[in-house]
TIRO-782515 format. One record per residue (C-alpha): x, y, z. Coordinates in steps of 0.001 Angstrom, whole numbers. Example, Ala and Ser with C-alpha at 12.3 -4.5 7.8 and 13.67 -1.06 7.14 Angstrom:
// TIRO-782515
+---------+---------+---------+
:      c1 :      c2 :      c3 :
+---------+---------+---------+
:   12300 :   -4500 :    7800 :
:   13670 :   -1060 :    7140 :
+---------+---------+---------+
This chain:
// TIRO-782515
+---------+---------+---------+
:      c1 :      c2 :      c3 :
+---------+---------+---------+
:    5135 :   18853 :   14032 :
:    8624 :   20245 :   13247 :
:   11377 :   18196 :   14843 :
:    9261 :   15135 :   15497 :
:   10574 :   13228 :   12479 :
:   14007 :   13273 :   10800 :
:   14005 :   15809 :    7971 :
:   15353 :   13254 :    5488 :
:   12595 :   10655 :    6009 :
:    9283 :   10139 :    4242 :
:    6463 :   10802 :    6738 :
:    3762 :    8165 :    6986 :
:     436 :    7699 :    8768 :
:   -1222 :    4277 :    8757 :
:   -4971 :    3790 :    9004 :
:   -5696 :    7509 :    8890 :
:   -9191 :    6537 :    7684 :
:  -10054 :    5837 :   11321 :
:   -9410 :    9468 :   12261 :
:  -10391 :   11486 :    9177 :
:  -13585 :   11014 :    7158 :
:  -12170 :   12753 :    4070 :
:   -9269 :   10297 :    3943 :
:  -11741 :    7487 :    4620 :
:  -13971 :    8550 :    1741 :
:  -11068 :    8148 :    -668 :
:   -9279 :    5039 :     604 :
:  -12613 :    3248 :    1182 :
:  -14103 :    4366 :   -2127 :
:  -16524 :    1818 :   -3559 :
:  -15284 :    2528 :   -7088 :
:  -11655 :    1992 :   -6095 :
:  -12609 :   -1216 :   -4317 :
:  -14444 :   -2480 :   -7386 :
:  -11491 :   -1758 :   -9645 :
:   -9102 :   -3468 :   -7228 :
:  -11310 :   -6555 :   -6996 :
:  -11726 :   -6835 :  -10749 :
:   -7994 :   -6402 :  -11388 :
:   -7095 :   -9018 :   -8776 :
:   -9828 :  -11451 :   -9762 :
:  -11478 :  -11259 :   -6320 :
:  -15243 :  -11410 :   -5828 :
:  -14864 :   -8569 :   -3335 :
:  -12323 :   -6661 :   -1254 :
:  -11944 :   -5254 :    2210 :
:   -9389 :   -2707 :    3416 :
:   -6362 :   -4030 :    5263 :
:   -4725 :    -656 :    5930 :
:   -4146 :    2739 :    4378 :
:   -1083 :    4960 :    4206 :
:    -914 :    8752 :    3987 :
:    2544 :    9622 :    2642 :
:    4424 :   12924 :    2505 :
:    7830 :   13055 :     825 :
:    9373 :   16552 :    1011 :
:   12399 :   17611 :   -1051 :
:   15617 :   16077 :     241 :
:   14039 :   12965 :    1712 :
:   15801 :    9647 :    1249 :
:   14524 :    6529 :    -461 :
:   11909 :    3982 :     533 :
:   13426 :     545 :      69 :
:   11931 :   -1609 :   -2649 :
:    9718 :   -4366 :   -1261 :
:    6782 :   -6684 :   -1986 :
:    3601 :   -5853 :     -49 :
:    2552 :   -9497 :     224 :
:    5804 :  -10323 :    2026 :
:    4282 :   -8710 :    5112 :
:     994 :  -10661 :    4973 :
:    1869 :  -14123 :    6287 :
:    -532 :  -13593 :    9212 :
:   -3409 :  -13703 :    6699 :
:   -4992 :  -16476 :    4622 :
:   -4489 :  -15986 :    1720 :
:   -1263 :  -13986 :    2371 :
:   -1698 :  -11491 :    -458 :
:   -3092 :   -8085 :   -1372 :
:   -3561 :   -5542 :   -4145 :
:   -2673 :   -1893 :   -3627 :
:   -3992 :    1391 :   -5015 :
:   -1631 :    4403 :   -4920 :
:   -3084 :    7872 :   -5627 :
:    -932 :   10993 :   -5872 :
:   -2193 :   14270 :   -4434 :
:     411 :   16248 :   -6404 :
:    1732 :   16264 :   -9928 :
:    4653 :   13859 :   -9772 :
:    8070 :   14064 :  -11380 :
:   10595 :   11305 :  -11842 :
:   13174 :   13214 :   -9755 :
:   10755 :   13825 :   -6846 :
:   10769 :   10237 :   -5601 :
:    7411 :    8926 :   -6874 :
:    6494 :    5282 :   -6491 :
:    8433 :    3067 :   -8902 :
:    7860 :    -510 :  -10017 :
:   10289 :   -3154 :  -11180 :
:    8814 :   -4166 :  -14500 :
:    7591 :   -7771 :  -14593 :
:    8414 :   -8481 :  -10940 :
:    4837 :   -9518 :  -10092 :
:    5784 :  -12910 :  -11583 :
:    8751 :  -13400 :   -9235 :
:    8575 :  -15544 :   -6069 :
:    7782 :  -13954 :   -2725 :
:   10831 :  -12879 :    -694 :
:   11089 :  -12434 :    3090 :
:   10237 :   -8925 :    4324 :
:   13221 :   -6576 :    4568 :
:   12070 :   -4545 :    7561 :
:   15479 :   -3085 :    8396 :
:   15941 :   -1795 :    4833 :
:   12588 :     -13 :    4499 :
:   13173 :    3635 :    5468 :
:   16182 :    5507 :    4051 :
:   18337 :    2557 :    2946 :
:   21619 :    3284 :    1223 :
:   20742 :     803 :   -1537 :
:   16987 :     953 :   -2109 :
:   17179 :   -1624 :   -4923 :
:   19014 :   -4284 :   -2892 :
:   15888 :   -6428 :   -2433 :
:   14857 :   -6836 :   -6068 :
:   18468 :   -7095 :   -7206 :
:   18934 :  -10100 :   -4925 :
:   15534 :  -11593 :   -5837 :
:   15729 :  -11132 :   -9613 :
:   15769 :  -14366 :  -11605 :
:   19092 :  -15148 :  -13227 :
:   19692 :  -13092 :  -16366 :
:   17096 :  -10422 :  -15507 :
:   18263 :   -6787 :  -15404 :
:   16197 :   -4453 :  -13221 :
:   13960 :   -2085 :  -15184 :
:   12338 :     443 :  -12849 :
:    9339 :    2483 :  -13974 :
:    8327 :    5677 :  -12092 :
:    4646 :    6605 :  -11905 :
:    4464 :   10165 :  -13261 :
:     894 :   11462 :  -13080 :
:   -1249 :   14545 :  -12533 :
:   -2899 :   15166 :   -9115 :
:   -5518 :   12477 :   -8577 :
:   -3725 :   10061 :  -10881 :
:   -2331 :    6820 :   -9614 :
:   -1754 :    3138 :  -10114 :
:   -2636 :    -347 :   -8889 :
:     -65 :   -3015 :   -8195 :
:     -25 :   -6728 :   -7429 :
:    1195 :   -7776 :   -3981 :
:    4308 :   -9435 :   -5396 :
:    5390 :   -6408 :   -7435 :
:    8686 :   -5000 :   -6225 :
:    8220 :   -1274 :   -5628 :
:    9581 :    1634 :   -3609 :
:   10843 :    5138 :   -4278 :
:   14185 :    6797 :   -4904 :
:   15294 :    9930 :   -2990 :
:   13456 :   13166 :   -3712 :
:   16220 :   15092 :   -5462 :
:   13942 :   17700 :   -7075 :
:   14954 :   20439 :   -4644 :
:   11510 :   22068 :   -4740 :
:    8776 :   19480 :   -5225 :
:    7056 :   17703 :   -2345 :
:    4683 :   14851 :   -2963 :
:    1798 :   13396 :    -974 :
:    -114 :   10219 :   -1700 :
:   -2977 :    8111 :    -385 :
:   -2580 :    4342 :    -438 :
:   -5222 :    1620 :      -6 :
:   -4085 :   -1942 :     648 :
:   -6959 :   -4273 :    -253 :
:   -7374 :   -7975 :     521 :
:   -9870 :  -10536 :    -762 :
:  -13200 :  -10282 :    1038 :
:  -12976 :  -13859 :    2342 :
:   -9503 :  -13348 :    3885 :
:   -9076 :  -14673 :    7428 :
:   -6381 :  -14551 :   10087 :
:   -3774 :  -17307 :    9988 :
:   -4254 :  -19830 :   12777 :
:    -697 :  -19505 :   14141 :
:    1171 :  -16696 :   12348 :
:     721 :  -13314 :   13982 :
:    1496 :   -9674 :   13181 :
:    2698 :   -7315 :   15893 :
:      -5 :   -4769 :   14987 :
:   -2919 :   -6254 :   13085 :
:   -3265 :   -9520 :   14983 :
:   -4386 :   -7394 :   17949 :
:   -7724 :   -7118 :   16129 :
:   -8210 :  -10897 :   16149 :
:  -11006 :  -12039 :   18455 :
:  -10476 :  -15018 :   20738 :
:  -11422 :  -18251 :   19000 :
:  -12388 :  -16454 :   15779 :
:  -10240 :  -16175 :   12643 :
:  -12619 :  -13853 :   10770 :
:  -11783 :  -10172 :   10152 :
:  -14109 :   -7793 :   11987 :
:  -15726 :   -5223 :    9683 :
:  -15220 :   -2534 :   12325 :
:  -11515 :   -2658 :   11477 :
:  -11429 :   -4336 :    8032 :
:  -14631 :   -3138 :    6324 :
:  -15887 :   -4632 :    3073 :
:  -15356 :   -1918 :     469 :
:  -16934 :   -3688 :   -2500 :
:  -18489 :   -7091 :   -3207 :
:  -19974 :   -8410 :   -6429 :
:  -23139 :   -9307 :   -4481 :
:  -23725 :   -5597 :   -3862 :
:  -22821 :   -5824 :    -185 :
:  -20736 :   -3056 :    1388 :
:  -20162 :   -2567 :    5119 :
:  -23248 :    -509 :    6079 :
:  -21550 :    2271 :    8049 :
:  -19460 :    3258 :    5011 :
:  -22611 :    4936 :    3679 :
:  -22045 :    7704 :    6267 :
:  -18762 :    8821 :    4659 :
:  -18668 :   12093 :    2702 :
:  -19358 :   11864 :   -1020 :
:  -16346 :   12287 :   -3282 :
:  -16442 :   15191 :   -5762 :
+---------+---------+---------+
């Protein structure tokens, strides 16, 4: 809706899979879940959340961050993420970028105030970089349907979209190990609302199992549309 959001901000919907079966079919794809699990060394994965992203020309940066920094309400507090572009990306259109080698760095506290439209989108990794390490950022430039996976400790974000003409949209799946549970005391302002009283397990109604090496997959996912 025009005017709802600042024109210079990346628009974002979280957990759109709950409202749109086409989005759900992609972010809950069994194949994507299998690849994520195998890359992370998990026996299976479930979805934590999705993101639908739209970054029009002229939008400012997304501050660089580590996804796992926001997961201290989970045990284990980690994830692996799949990013899929719906457009052909260009380096000047603000695609996702990674700091090369940063998945080996320690976890830093979440920088919530520096997430949307920061003046210095590389402040986080610059402060966190081990001594003697110069930041080497790598943009993901792909055709529509192309994408990437990244470790939960990888510093990533996106620079401003300075292309002038190119918008980009992306679908993001944040996966966690299938055996992940809620932390006994740490809470999240949003996702801890799905924690049942006296039960630390993650309910499959909200965190469905996307792929497991045993062959199990949350049964109702079979009702999603088939991907072309």
